[in-house]
C-alpha positions in Angstrom: 12.9 34.5 -38.9 11.0 37.1 -41.0 7.7 36.1 -39.4 9.1 36.6 -35.9 10.5 40.0 -37.0 7.1 41.0 -38.3 5.3 39.9 -35.2 7.8 41.7 -32.9 7.6 44.9 -35.0 3.8 45.1 -35.2 3.2 44.0 -31.6 5.7 46.6 -30.4 3.9 49.3 -32.3 0.6 48.1 -30.9 1.6 47.9 -27.3 3.0 51.5 -27.4 -0.6 52.7 -28.1 -1.8 51.2 -24.9 -0.7 54.0 -22.6 2.3 56.1 -21.6 3.7 53.4 -19.4 4.5 51.4 -22.6 6.0 54.2 -24.7 9.5 52.8 -24.1 8.6 49.2 -24.7 10.9 47.1 -26.8 11.6 43.5 -27.5 15.1 42.0 -27.0 17.1 41.3 -30.1 16.7 37.5 -30.2 13.9 35.1 -29.9 13.1 31.5 -29.0 10.3 29.3 -30.0 8.9 26.4 -28.0 6.0 24.1 -28.7 3.5 23.3 -26.0 1.1 20.4 -26.0 -2.6 21.3 -25.7 -2.9 19.8 -22.2 -0.3 22.3 -20.9 -1.8 25.5 -22.3 -3.5 26.5 -19.1 -0.2 25.9 -17.2 1.6 28.1 -19.7 -1.0 30.9 -19.3 -0.6 30.7 -15.5 3.2 30.9 -15.9 3.0 34.0 -18.1 0.7 35.7 -15.7 3.0 35.0 -12.8 6.4 35.3 -14.4 7.4 38.5 -12.7 7.0 36.8 -9.3 8.5 33.6 -10.6 11.7 35.3 -11.9 12.2 36.9 -8.5 12.9 33.3 -7.3 14.6 31.9 -10.4 16.6 33.9 -13.0 15.3 33.7 -16.6 18.7 32.6 -17.9 18.9 29.8 -15.3 15.4 28.7 -16.2 16.2 28.5 -20.0 19.4 26.5 -19.5 17.6 24.2 -17.1 14.8 23.6 -19.7 17.3 23.0 -22.5 19.2 20.5 -20.4 16.1 18.8 -19.1 15.0 18.1 -22.6 18.5 17.1 -23.8 18.6 20.0 -26.3 22.2 20.8 -27.5 23.0 24.5 -27.3 25.9 26.9 -27.4 25.5 29.7 -24.9 27.1 32.2 -27.3 23.9 31.8 -29.5 21.4 31.7 -26.6 21.8 35.3 -25.3 22.0 38.7 -26.9 
């Protein structure tokens, strides 16, 4: 948890130096971590680059729940969202 807090704090400070359009940037309170096999790295990069368009078609919350259920991961929604 401490590592994620440090990464979020330092990356938030860094991105705010990248221009006035980022001055109000902030991370959401929570975080999630997922592993990705090496063969899927390029697919993940493509997803990240196109996520704004992708989330116009599928809401982020729906996508996360779908992923958790697809991989049979037990969850309680009260702990998934801020």
